N, C-alpha and C positions, 0 to 999 in steps of 0.2 A: 779214706776219703779220696775220691778222684780229683786229681789236681789239674787245673787248667793252666798249662804252661804258656799257652798262646791262644788268645781268643780275641782277635782284632775286630773292631767295629767297622773297619774299612773293607771294601770289596777285595777279593783275591785278584791279583793282577795277572798271575800266570796260571795256565790250565793245570788242574790237579787230576791225576789218574782216577777214573771212575766218577768224576764230577763234570758237569757241563760248564762251559765258559760263561762268565758273567758278561753278557752283551748288553744288558739293560741295567746299568748300575743304579742302585739306590744310594742315597747319601747316608752318611753315618747318623745324621739327625733322624732320618726316616727309620733306620734300623732301631734306634733308641726309642723312638715314639711307639713303634709297633711292639717292641719288647715290653715297654711300660704298660701298654694297654692289655696285653695278654697276661702279664703277671698280675696286674690289678684285678682282672676278672677272676683269676684263680683264687687270689687272696680273699676277695669279697664274696665269691661264689655267685656274682651277678651274671646272668646269661648274656652271651654275646650273640647278637643276631646275625653278624657277618664278620668275616676276617677284617681286622681293623686296618684302616688307612690304605694299604696297597699289598696285594698278594705277591709274595716273591715269585720270581720266574725261574730261578736257578737254585741248585743245591748250596752253592756258596752263600747266597743271600740268606737262605733259610737257616743254615748252620750258624751264620754270624748272629742272627737274631736269637737262636737257641742259646748260644754261648753267653750273650748279654743277659738273657733271662736266668740262666743258671747262676750267674754272679749275683743277681738280685734276689734269688729265692732264699728264704731263711732256713735252709737245711743243707746237709751235705749230700753229695752224690755218692751212693753206695752200690749202684748197679746201673746196667743199661739194658734197654729193650731193643731188639732187632726185629724188623718186619720186612717181608717181601713186598716189592712193588709189582703191580700188574705188568704184563708184557708191554703194553702200550706206554705206560709211564717209564718203564725201564729203558725202552728205546729212545724216548724223548729226552730223558734226563741223564742217560749214560751211567746208570747205577742199578744194581740188582736188588739192593735192600736199603732201608733207612734205619737210623739209630736215634734213640732218645734217652734222656737220663731217668734213673729211678732213684728217688731220694730215700734217705735212711729211715725216716719216720713212716714211709709208705711200703715197708717190707715187713711181712709177718710170716711166722712158721705155723704149720698146722699138722696135727697128728692124723693118721688114718682114722676115718670115722668122725673127725672133728668138724667144727663149723666156725665161721667168722662172720661178723657184720662189717660190711665195707662201705665207706662213704663215697658217694658219687655226686656229680653236679646235677641237681634237679633243674630241669628246663634246658639241659645241654645234651651232650652225647654220653652214653654209658653202654658198655659191652664187656663181656667176659670171654677169655680165650684160654684153652688148655695149652700149656707150654712145657717144654723141657728147659729146666733152669740149670745152668752151669755155674760152678764156683771156680774162680781162678786161685791156683795155689802158689803162683809166682807173680811178681810185679812185672808188668809189661811196659817198658819205656817207650816214649813216643819216637821211635826210630823207624823210618820208612825202609822196609825190607820185605822180602818174600819169606813166608813161613810154609814149610812142608806140613802135610797132615800129621806126621809123627811129632813135629815140633809143637803143633797146636794141641795135640792130645797131651803133651807134656806140660802144657800150661794149666790144665784143668785138674783140680784136686777132687772134685765130686760132681755128680749130676743128680738132679732131683725131679720128681714129678711135681709140677706146679701149675700156676695160672697167672695171667696178667689181667688186671682190671684196667680197661681203657675208659677214660672219662675226661671230658672237657666242658667248660662253660659254653662252648660254641657247638651247637647241635650239628652244624654243617661242616665240622672240621675235616671229616673224611671225604665228604663230597667235593671239597675244594682242592683235594689232591695232596701229593706227598710234601710239597713245600709248605702247605698249611700245617700238616701233621708235624713235620720236623720243627717248625717254628714254635709250635705249642707243646713243647716237651715230648714230642712223639706221641701225643694223645695218651700219655701214660698217667695212671692214677694209683699204681701200686703193683707189687708182685707178691704172690703167695708161694712160699716154699713148703712143699709137701714131703712125702716120704723119699728117702734117698734110694737111688737106683743102684743096686749092687752090680759089680762087674760091668759097669756101663760101657767101657771101651771095647768090649767083646760082643755086645748085643747086636744081633742081626736085624735087618728090616722086618717089621711085623712082630717083634718080640712081645708086644702087647697091643691091645686095642684100646683106644682112648674114646670115651663117650662123654658128651656134655648134654645135660638135661636142664632145661629152663621151664619152670612152671609145669612140671610133669610131662613135658614133651621132649623127645630126643631131637636136638637141634644140630648135632654133629656127632659123627662116629667114624673113626678112621684108624687103621693100623699105624703105629708110630714108626718113623724111620729109624734106622740105626743111628745112634748118637754120633758116631763118627761120620755120618752122612750129612743130612741137612743142618742139624744143630751146630756141627763143627764148622760148616761153611758160613753160618751166621756169625760165629766167633771170628772167623777170618775177616769178614767184612768189618766187624767192629774194631778189630786190631788195626786194620788198614786205615779206616776212617779216623780213628783217634790219633794215629801217627800223623796223618795229614793235618789234623787240627792242633797238634801239639799237646795232646791229653795223655797223661800217664794213667795206666790201669793198675792200681795196687793189688797185691795179694788179698784175697777175700772178696773181691768184686764179684757181684752176681750178674749173670748174663741170661736174660729171658730171650730164648732163641727163636721165637716165632710161633704163630698159631698152628697147632697140630690139626684141628678140625674146622678152623675158620673163626670168624669174628661174630659173636652172638650177642645181639642186642638184649639189654635188660632194662628194667625200670626200678623205681624205688620199691615197688611191691614184689619184685621177682624173687624167686628162690632158685638158685642154680646149684647143680651137682656136677662136680668134676670127678670122673671115674677112670682110674688108671688100672682097672682090672685087678690082677693079683697083688699089685703094690698098694691098693687101697683107694678110697674115695674121700672127698671132703665136700662140704656144702658152704655156699655163700648166700647171705641175705644182704640187703642194701639199705642204706639210710642217707638222707640228705647231708651233704658235706656242710660243715659249719664254717663260717668266716674265720680267717686268721687275723689276729691283731697286727 
């Protein structure tokens, strides 16, 4: 379980590396109210027409809301998703990637050639992404320090071909930008862990081509980067962000390292195929998410 050693509801007063300074502070009551609305919508599965109350303007605000929502959610964090920001958002917010929690009950494994039915928020946002999923073999304490690539490789025990399902009760969650996404659990609805990638640390760029097919149409196709390339840099951002937030990453934590071929919209009736070439493929179908008591 990922432990929240520090998750203050108050705005951060000192600048944090890689995060913008909070110049328009929201009150702790506003953080709390936003968190309650976002969590309630996910638990009830009721659609949200718009971001509730007030859209955060900084990363500090968004991560404070996310931290409060993690504490409210009736499940343990067992992994994290990492996603790249657009160049414009990166320049505006002072960060290259964002992170969001993946809960234990929203992680499944699938064998090559297998299929899963995945719940998504009907009337909200839903998409699928092919991803490289890393597993940590060591606990990473929340200590702010620089890691070399060699040290980061040493933290990883295995790499897998996988996928992230992104879904939120708020159809406009991505349109409202990174602070909306971060506040709403990173727009994550689960991670699928597929076949293990042997000799992952020595794989060169383009070692396989990843293809995503939705409803019989190829919606994304791209050679995978070397795992010690882009996925490892995603891990770096996660380790740094969690250190800034006081979050320990236990051994066994999964890291969904970012979309390989893009973010591909799906609906309740969609059939998606995630194909990692020689490693195998798996299929996803979708169903309306049911309310949680």
